[in-house]
C-alpha positions in Angstrom: 26.1 -18.1 20.5 23.4 -16.3 18.6 25.1 -17.1 15.2 25.4 -20.8 16.1 21.8 -20.9 17.2 20.5 -19.3 14.0 22.8 -21.5 11.9 21.0 -24.5 13.4 17.6 -22.9 12.8 18.4 -22.1 9.1 19.7 -25.6 8.5 16.4 -27.0 10.0 14.4 -24.6 7.8 16.3 -25.6 4.6 16.1 -29.4 5.3 12.6 -29.3 6.7 13.7 -31.2 9.8 13.1 -28.6 12.6 12.9 -30.6 15.8 13.5 -29.9 19.4 16.6 -27.8 18.7 14.6 -25.8 16.1 11.9 -25.1 18.7 14.5 -23.9 21.1 16.0 -21.6 18.5 12.5 -20.3 17.6 12.1 -19.3 21.3 15.6 -17.6 21.2 14.6 -15.7 18.0 11.3 -14.6 19.5 13.1 -13.2 22.6 15.7 -11.5 20.5 13.0 -10.0 18.2 10.9 -8.7 21.0 13.9 -7.1 22.7 14.9 -5.4 19.5 11.3 -4.2 18.8 10.9 -2.8 22.3 14.2 -0.9 21.9 13.4 0.2 18.4 9.9 1.5 19.3 11.2 3.5 22.2 14.0 5.0 20.2 12.1 6.0 17.1 9.0 7.1 19.1 7.2 8.5 16.1 5.3 5.3 15.3 2.4 4.6 17.7 2.2 0.8 16.9 3.7 -2.1 15.1 2.9 -5.7 14.5 5.1 -8.5 13.0 4.9 -12.1 11.9 7.8 -14.3 11.0 7.3 -17.7 9.3 9.2 -20.6 7.9 8.0 -23.6 5.9 6.4 -25.2 9.0 4.3 -22.1 9.8 4.4 -19.3 12.3 7.8 -18.8 14.1 6.9 -15.6 15.9 4.1 -13.0 16.1 3.9 -10.0 18.3 2.4 -6.5 18.6 3.7 -3.3 20.2 2.4 0.1 21.0 -1.1 1.4 20.3 -3.4 1.0 17.3 -5.0 4.5 17.7 -3.9 7.4 19.8 -7.5 8.4 20.1 -8.5 5.1 21.9 -5.2 3.8 23.3 -6.1 0.3 22.2 -3.1 -1.9 22.4 -1.6 -3.6 19.3 -1.5 -7.4 19.3 -0.9 -10.0 16.6 -4.6 -9.9 16.0 -4.9 -6.1 15.4 -6.0 -5.3 11.8 -3.6 -3.0 9.9 -4.1 -1.5 6.4 -1.6 -3.3 4.1 -2.1 -0.8 1.2 -0.3 -1.9 -2.1 0.6 -5.3 -0.6 -3.0 -6.0 -1.6 -1.9 -6.4 -5.2 -0.5 -9.9 -4.7 -3.9 -11.0 -3.5 -5.7 -9.5 -6.4 -3.2 -11.0 -8.9 -3.4 -14.5 -7.3 -7.2 -14.3 -7.7 -6.9 -13.8 -11.4 -4.2 -16.5 -11.7 -6.5 -19.0 -10.0 -9.3 -18.2 -12.4 -6.9 -18.5 -15.3 -5.7 -21.9 -13.9 -9.3 -23.1 -14.2 -9.6 -21.9 -17.7 -12.0 -19.1 -16.9 -9.8 -16.4 -18.4 -6.5 -16.3 -20.3 -4.0 -13.9 -18.7 -2.2 -13.5 -22.0 -5.3 -12.8 -24.1 -6.1 -9.3 -25.2 -8.8 -7.6 -23.2 -11.1 -7.5 -26.2 -11.1 -11.3 -26.3 -13.0 -11.6 -22.9 -14.0 -8.2 -21.5 -17.4 -6.7 -22.5 -17.2 -3.8 -25.0 -16.2 -0.8 -23.0 -14.8 2.7 -23.4 -11.2 1.4 -23.6 -9.9 2.5 -27.1 -9.9 -0.4 -29.5 -6.2 -0.2 -30.3 -5.5 -0.7 -26.6 -8.2 -3.4 -25.9 -6.9 -5.5 -28.8 -3.3 -5.2 -27.7 -2.9 -5.4 -23.9 -3.6 -8.3 -21.6 -4.5 -9.0 -18.0 -0.9 -10.0 -17.4 0.2 -6.6 -18.8 -2.1 -4.7 -16.4 -1.1 -6.9 -13.4 2.7 -6.6 -14.0 2.7 -2.8 -14.7 4.0 -3.3 -18.3 0.8 -2.2 -20.2 2.0 1.2 -21.3 -1.4 2.7 -20.5 -3.0 4.4 -17.5 -6.3 5.7 -16.3 -5.8 8.5 -13.7 -9.5 9.3 -13.2 -10.4 5.7 -12.2 -7.4 5.4 -10.0 -8.0 8.8 -8.3 -11.7 8.1 -7.6 -11.1 4.6 -6.2 -8.1 5.2 -4.0 -8.4 8.9 -3.0 -11.8 10.6 -3.4 -14.0 7.6 -3.0 -16.5 9.4 -5.3 -17.6 6.6 -7.7 -20.3 4.1 -8.7 -20.0 1.1 -11.0 -21.7 3.2 -13.7 -19.2 6.1 -13.3 -16.3 3.7 -13.4 -17.6 2.0 -16.5 -18.0 5.4 -18.2 -14.4 6.3 -17.2 -12.9 3.3 -19.0 -12.9 5.7 -22.0 -10.2 7.7 -20.1 -7.7 4.9 -20.6 -4.7 6.5 -22.4 -1.3 5.5 -23.7 1.7 6.6 -21.5 4.7 8.4 -22.8 6.6 5.2 -22.0 6.4 2.3 -24.3 4.5 -1.0 -24.0 6.5 -3.6 -22.1 8.3 -1.0 -19.9 7.8 -1.3 -16.2 5.9 1.7 -14.7 4.4 1.1 -11.3 0.9 2.5 -10.6 -2.6 1.5 -9.4 -4.6 2.0 -12.6 -3.7 -1.3 -14.2 -5.2 -3.2 -11.3 -8.2 -0.9 -11.1 -8.9 -1.1 -14.8 -8.6 -4.9 -14.7 -11.2 -5.1 -12.0 -13.6 -2.6 -13.6 -13.6 -4.9 -16.6 -13.8 -8.1 -14.7 -16.5 -6.9 -12.4 -18.7 -6.1 -15.4 -17.9 -9.5 -17.1 -18.4 -11.8 -14.1 -20.8 -9.7 -12.0 -18.5 -10.1 -9.0 -16.6 -7.2 -7.5 -13.0 -7.4 -6.6 -13.7 -7.9 -2.9 -15.9 -10.9 -3.6 -13.3 -12.2 -6.0 -10.4 -12.0 -3.5 -12.6 -13.5 -0.8 -13.7 -16.4 -2.9 -10.4 -17.2 -4.6 -7.9 -16.5 -1.8 -9.1 -15.5 1.6 -11.7 -18.1 2.3 -9.6 -21.0 0.9 -6.7 -20.0 3.1 -8.8 -19.4 6.2 -7.7 -15.8 6.4 -10.9 -14.8 8.3 -9.4 -11.6 9.8 -8.5 -10.1 6.4 -11.0 -8.0 4.6 -11.6 -5.1 2.3 -14.7 -4.1 4.3 -12.9 -1.7 6.8 -16.1 0.1 7.8 -17.7 -3.2 8.7 -14.6 -4.3 10.7 -14.6 -1.0 12.7 -18.4 -1.3 13.4 -17.9 -4.9 14.6 -15.7 -3.7 17.5 -12.4 -5.3 16.5 -9.3 -3.2 16.8 -8.4 -1.6 13.5 -5.2 0.5 13.5 -5.5 4.1 12.3 -2.9 5.9 10.2 -0.8 8.4 12.1 2.0 10.9 11.5 4.9 11.4 13.9 5.7 15.0 13.0 5.7 16.3 16.6 8.2 14.6 18.9 6.5 12.3 21.3 3.0 13.1 20.0 2.0 11.1 17.0 -1.1 12.6 15.4 -4.0 10.7 13.8 -4.0 11.2 10.0 -6.8 13.4 8.8 -7.3 11.0 5.9 -8.4 7.5 7.0 -9.4 4.7 4.7 -13.1 3.9 4.2 -14.9 1.2 2.2 -15.2 3.7 -0.7 -11.4 4.0 -1.0 -10.5 0.3 -0.5 -9.7 -0.9 -4.0 -8.0 -3.7 -5.8 -4.6 -2.1 -5.9 -4.6 -1.3 -2.2 -7.7 -2.3 -0.2 -7.1 -4.9 2.5 -6.7 -4.9 6.2 -5.1 -7.9 7.9 -3.4 -9.1 11.0 0.0 -10.5 11.7 -1.5 -14.0 12.2 -3.3 -13.9 8.9 -0.3 -12.6 7.1 1.6 -15.5 8.5 -0.8 -17.8 6.7 -0.3 -15.8 3.5 3.5 -16.1 3.7 3.4 -19.8 4.5 1.3 -20.3 1.3 3.9 -18.3 -0.7 6.9 -20.3 0.7 5.2 -23.7 0.3 3.6 -23.0 -3.1 0.0 -23.1 -1.9 0.4 -25.5 1.0 -0.6 -24.4 4.5 -0.5 -26.5 7.7 0.0 -29.6 5.6 -3.0 -28.9 3.3 -2.5 -28.1 -0.4 -4.9 -25.2 -0.7 -4.0 -24.2 -4.3 -2.9 -26.4 -7.1 0.9 -26.9 -7.2 2.6 -24.3 -9.3 -0.2 -21.7 -9.1 1.2 -19.6 -6.3 4.8 -20.0 -7.5 3.7 -18.8 -11.0 2.9 -15.4 -9.5 6.5 -15.0 -8.3 8.0 -15.3 -11.7 9.2 -12.0 -13.2 7.0 -10.8 -16.1 8.9 -7.6 -16.7 12.4 -6.4 -16.0 13.4 -3.4 -14.0 16.6 -1.9 -12.6 15.8 -0.2 -9.4 16.5 -0.1 -5.7 14.4 0.6 -2.6 16.5 1.1 0.5 18.8 -1.9 0.8 16.7 -3.9 -1.7 17.6 -4.4 -5.4 14.7 -4.9 -7.7 15.2 -6.7 -10.9 11.6 -7.6 -12.0 7.9 -7.7 -11.2 5.7 -10.7 -11.3 1.9 -10.9 -10.7 1.6 -8.7 -7.7 5.1 -9.2 -6.4 8.4 -7.3 -6.7 11.3 -9.6 -7.6 14.7 -8.7 -6.3 17.4 -9.3 -3.7 18.4 -8.4 -0.1 22.1 -8.9 0.0 22.8 -12.1 -1.9 19.4 -13.6 -1.3 16.4 -13.6 -3.6 13.6 -11.6 -2.0 10.1 -11.7 -3.3 8.3 -8.8 -1.8 5.6 -6.1 -1.9 5.3 -3.0 0.3 2.6 -0.5 0.7 1.9 2.8 2.3 -0.9 5.4 2.4 -1.6 8.4 4.7 -0.1 7.1 7.9 0.1 3.3 7.3 3.1 1.2 6.1 3.3 -2.5 5.3 6.3 -4.7 4.5 5.5 -8.3 3.2 8.4 -10.4 1.9 9.9 -13.9 1.8 13.1 -15.6 0.7 12.1 -18.6 -1.4 15.5 -20.3 -1.1 15.9 -19.9 2.6 12.1 -20.4 3.1 11.7 -17.6 5.6 9.1 -14.8 5.4 8.3 -11.6 7.3 5.3 -9.3 7.5 5.6 -6.0 9.3 2.8 -3.4 9.6 3.3 0.1 11.2 0.7 2.8 11.7 3.0 5.6 10.6 4.6 6.2 7.2 5.8 9.7 6.7 8.6 9.9 9.2 9.6 6.4 10.4 7.7 4.1 8.0 11.0 2.6 7.0 11.0 1.0 10.4 9.0 -1.8 8.8 12.0 -2.6 6.5 14.5 -2.4 9.4 12.5 -5.0 11.3 12.3 -7.3 8.4 16.0 -7.0 7.7 16.8 -7.7 11.3 14.8 -11.0 10.9 16.7 -12.1 7.8 20.1 -11.1 9.2 19.3 -12.9 12.5 18.4 -16.0 10.5 21.7 -15.6 8.7 23.7 -15.4 11.9 25.0 -11.8 11.2 27.9 -11.1 13.6 27.4 -8.2 16.1 23.8 -7.9 15.0 22.9 -5.6 17.9 25.6 -3.1 17.1 24.7 -3.2 13.3 21.0 -2.5 14.1 21.7 0.1 16.7 23.5 1.9 13.8 20.5 1.4 11.5 18.1 2.7 14.1 20.4 5.7 14.5 20.3 6.3 10.7 16.5 6.0 10.8 16.2 8.5 13.6 18.5 10.9 11.8 16.2 10.6 8.7 13.2 11.1 10.9 14.7 14.3 12.3 15.6 15.5 8.8 12.0 15.0 7.6 10.6 16.7 10.7 12.9 19.7 10.1 12.0 19.8 6.4 8.2 19.7 7.1 8.5 22.2 9.9 10.4 24.7 7.7 8.0 24.3 4.9 5.0 25.0 7.2 6.7 28.2 8.5 7.5 29.4 5.0 3.9 28.8 3.8 2.5 30.6 6.8 4.4 33.7 5.7 3.2 33.7 2.1 1.0 36.7 1.1 -2.5 36.2 0.0 -2.6 35.9 -3.8 -6.4 35.9 -4.4 -7.8 39.1 -5.9 -11.3 38.7 -4.5 -12.9 38.1 -1.1 -13.0 34.4 0.0 -16.7 34.3 -0.5 -16.3 34.9 -4.3 -14.6 31.5 -4.7 -17.0 29.4 -2.7 -18.9 26.8 -4.7 -18.8 23.5 -6.6 -16.5 23.0 -9.5 -17.1 20.0 -11.8 -14.9 17.8 -14.0 -16.6 14.9 -15.7 -13.6 12.6 -15.2 -12.5 13.5 -11.6 -15.8 14.6 -10.1 -17.0 17.6 -8.0 -14.5 19.7 -6.1 -16.0 22.0 -3.4 -14.6 25.3 -2.1 -15.8 26.4 1.3 -15.1 29.2 3.7 -13.7 27.8 7.0 -13.1 30.7 9.4 -10.8 33.1 7.6 -9.5 30.4 5.3 -10.7 28.5 2.3 -11.1 24.7 2.4 -11.1 22.2 -0.4 -13.0 18.9 -0.6 -13.5 16.2 -3.1 -15.2 13.0 -2.0 -13.9 11.9 1.3 -10.8 14.2 1.0 -10.9 17.6 2.5 -8.3 20.1 3.8 -7.6 23.7 4.6 -5.8 25.5 1.8 -2.7 27.7 1.9 -1.6 30.2 -0.8 0.4 29.6 -3.9 2.9 32.2 -4.9 1.2 32.6 -8.3 -2.0 34.8 -8.7 -5.4 33.2 -7.9 -3.7 30.1 -6.5 -4.2 27.9 -3.5 -2.0 25.1 -2.2 -3.8 22.1 -0.7 -2.9 18.7 0.8 -5.9 16.6 0.2 -3.5 13.7 0.7 -1.4 14.7 3.7 2.1 15.9 2.9 1.4 15.8 -0.8 1.0 19.5 -1.7 -0.9 20.3 -4.9 -1.7 23.5 -6.7 -5.1 24.8 -7.5 -5.5 27.9 -9.7 -8.7 29.7 -10.3 -9.7 31.1 -13.7 -11.6 34.3 -13.8 -14.2 35.2 -16.5 -14.5 38.4 -18.4 -16.3 39.9 -15.5 -13.5 39.0 -13.1 -15.5 36.2 -11.4 -14.1 32.7 -10.7 -15.6 30.5 -13.4 -13.3 27.5 -13.3 -10.2 26.1 -11.6 -7.3 23.9 -12.6 -6.4 21.0 -10.3 -4.1 18.1 -11.2 -3.9 19.5 -14.8 -7.7 19.0 -15.1 -10.2 21.9 -15.5 -13.1 22.0 -13.1 -15.9 24.3 -14.3 -18.0 26.1 -11.7 -21.4 24.6 -11.4 
């Protein structure tokens, strides 16, 4: 019965003639989805909350929220709860540039030197690469200091970022080869901010969010929290039945053009409707025909997979690929306890947005929920049995990750101290012109490390004068002190960069 029902709905979606039967089938889908989500949230238990929106060409099919947004407050998740969408932000930034290009304000395929103010970007790079190169991850260059300051430490100013354009470097890989990162988007916006005098937040608001009426979507996360609306916090489900708030939460200082928006299920439904209908929402042509569709076209080839998805290319802010036999345009995102899945099938004219406030142990639940939607729409036989098995696989992976993290924590706790001096000897500020100031402090009997908004207690490395720190949770990095001729710490090496003691 479910397969017949969804076959009718899919036919209505394809022909654009969803009537009374279509409405009935929407209700059937909503009931099936809610039942699946309740079962899934109970079984995986590591994710505090989840929100989902499903759309077709006529608009919202179903939106719902489950669980809590923040274990500290117990606030319930609804379809209006704001979640961090991380790298799914890229498609908004790219569409903003595409809209400006459509009006003739910039040429996406012109070298940077043709439009950007003179900067520190080396001339051989500025005269060769384009905005389209940066936005499609095919530029062959990166700028780690800018990307680090904007997304992680939050220690930046416009003047510092402009100075750091000189840190733009060629990669080991060649121009035209797909290499995913944040720095292309960040560099594009540092240059455009200086050229137009409008930062990326204003650009995205003016070009995309306001025209679409996405009033609950913003890069101003601190302002959203202060206003009293519910903003989901990132969490980790390491301890069974006790999700913990991530120690690293996003602030305005770390909301950036490659990953800097919060949104709701209802707003993401508007976004997906615009993608499916090439800029038309609720019968209104918001963007010129062809503009939104142009961002879906692949600009660079790739051969990769992500879970059950095959990826064949990348457009302007969108991954291009397939789920099964269907074309899937998509972008995901995750950061320190938040996970987002945004995708749509242009031929079947169905789209899904799923946002979860956990990413380290069961973040893949976002993909399972999206896949359930597409498979329900396709009338997959025995869908409940199929997805019970997928949930079981997700739970097994959760347990594997928990065991791995638990074992690593125990092993690190047994490491001997490898510092030759008393903790107080290492305390101080260490400065790198590109990455900023890293501070070592005594915290009880341990040392702590801080840079910008990031801070964490350190463990020991196995090598002499070394610490291991997770400034980004579950991403361990080494930090090694260098001693001067008098045996005193004079510098340290972190992320292959030398920080000199101030």
